[in-house]
C-alpha positions in Angstrom: 109.8 102.0 104.9 106.8 100.9 107.1 106.4 102.3 110.2 106.7 99.9 113.2 105.6 100.8 116.5 107.0 99.8 120.2 104.8 98.3 122.6 102.4 96.5 120.2 102.1 92.9 119.2 102.0 91.5 115.4 100.9 89.0 113.5 102.5 87.4 110.2 99.3 88.7 108.4 99.8 91.9 109.4 97.1 92.6 112.2 98.5 94.5 115.3 97.2 94.1 118.8 97.6 96.6 121.6 96.8 95.4 125.3 94.7 97.7 127.9 94.5 95.3 130.7 91.8 92.6 130.1 91.0 94.6 126.5 92.8 94.4 123.2 92.5 96.6 120.5 93.2 95.0 117.1 93.8 96.7 113.4 95.9 96.5 110.2 99.6 97.6 110.2 101.1 100.5 108.3 102.9 97.8 105.9 99.2 96.5 105.4 97.7 99.7 104.6 100.6 100.2 102.1 100.2 97.3 100.5 96.7 97.7 100.0 96.8 101.4 98.7 93.5 103.2 98.9 90.9 101.4 101.6 87.4 102.1 100.4 85.6 99.6 102.7 86.0 97.8 105.9 83.9 94.9 107.1 83.6 94.1 110.3 81.9 91.8 113.2 79.3 92.3 115.1 79.3 93.6 118.6 79.1 90.4 120.9 80.7 87.7 118.3 82.9 85.4 119.9 85.9 84.8 117.9 88.6 82.3 118.3 92.4 83.2 117.3 92.8 83.2 113.5 88.9 83.3 113.1 87.8 85.8 110.1 87.6 89.1 111.7 86.4 90.8 108.9 87.8 92.2 105.1 89.7 95.5 104.1 88.9 96.4 100.6 91.1 98.8 98.7 90.9 99.7 94.8 93.5 97.1 94.2 92.4 94.2 96.1 90.2 92.6 99.3 92.3 91.0 102.2 91.0 88.9 105.0 91.9 90.2 108.4 92.1 87.4 111.0 91.9 87.5 115.0 95.3 88.0 116.5 94.2 86.8 120.1 90.6 85.0 121.0 87.8 86.9 122.4 84.4 88.8 122.4 84.1 91.8 120.3 83.2 94.9 122.5 83.1 97.1 120.3 83.7 97.9 116.3 85.4 101.4 115.4 82.0 102.7 113.8 84.5 106.1 112.1 85.7 103.2 109.8 82.7 102.4 108.5 82.2 105.9 107.1 85.3 107.0 106.1 87.9 103.3 105.5 90.6 105.6 104.3 91.5 106.8 108.0 93.1 103.5 107.9 95.7 105.4 105.4 96.5 108.2 107.1 97.4 106.4 110.1 96.9 102.6 110.7 97.6 102.8 114.2 95.5 105.5 115.4 92.5 103.4 113.9 91.6 100.3 115.7 88.7 97.8 113.6 87.8 96.4 117.1 88.2 95.9 120.7 87.9 92.8 122.3 87.7 91.1 125.9 91.3 89.3 125.9 90.2 85.8 126.4 93.5 83.9 126.9 96.6 85.8 127.6 98.9 83.3 126.6 98.0 83.7 123.1 99.8 86.8 122.8 103.1 84.4 123.2 102.2 83.5 119.6 102.6 87.1 118.1 105.6 89.0 116.9 107.4 91.7 119.2 108.6 94.9 117.0 111.7 93.8 116.1 110.8 90.2 115.0 108.0 91.8 112.7 110.6 94.6 111.3 112.4 91.8 110.0 109.3 89.7 108.8 108.3 92.9 106.6 112.0 93.5 105.4 112.0 90.0 103.8 108.6 91.0 102.1 109.5 94.6 100.9 
């Protein structure tokens, strides 16, 4: 059973969002990293990139497949997690401890489009 944390927002494409003030931390869920298997490469945008909700944020590659990551919310990329460039397998250890990017949250109402813990648990229960 995949871990789903309280207090985060989730997408149907298995990204998570943690909001702190006007910043959104974005990563992939525990379910996503389990589905992918051993993660070997992470491609992320550049700091300063302006991305809209549902834009391609990057790619996570595993020994099984490459998966596109999508922006759950619009915003400007403030930082990328450089630790993942050197050690992408950290996502397999704990997907919630390792965000991909931090963005300046452009429109908080977009969070209404995302799933809460219970809705996300129901979604993945249907896929497992």
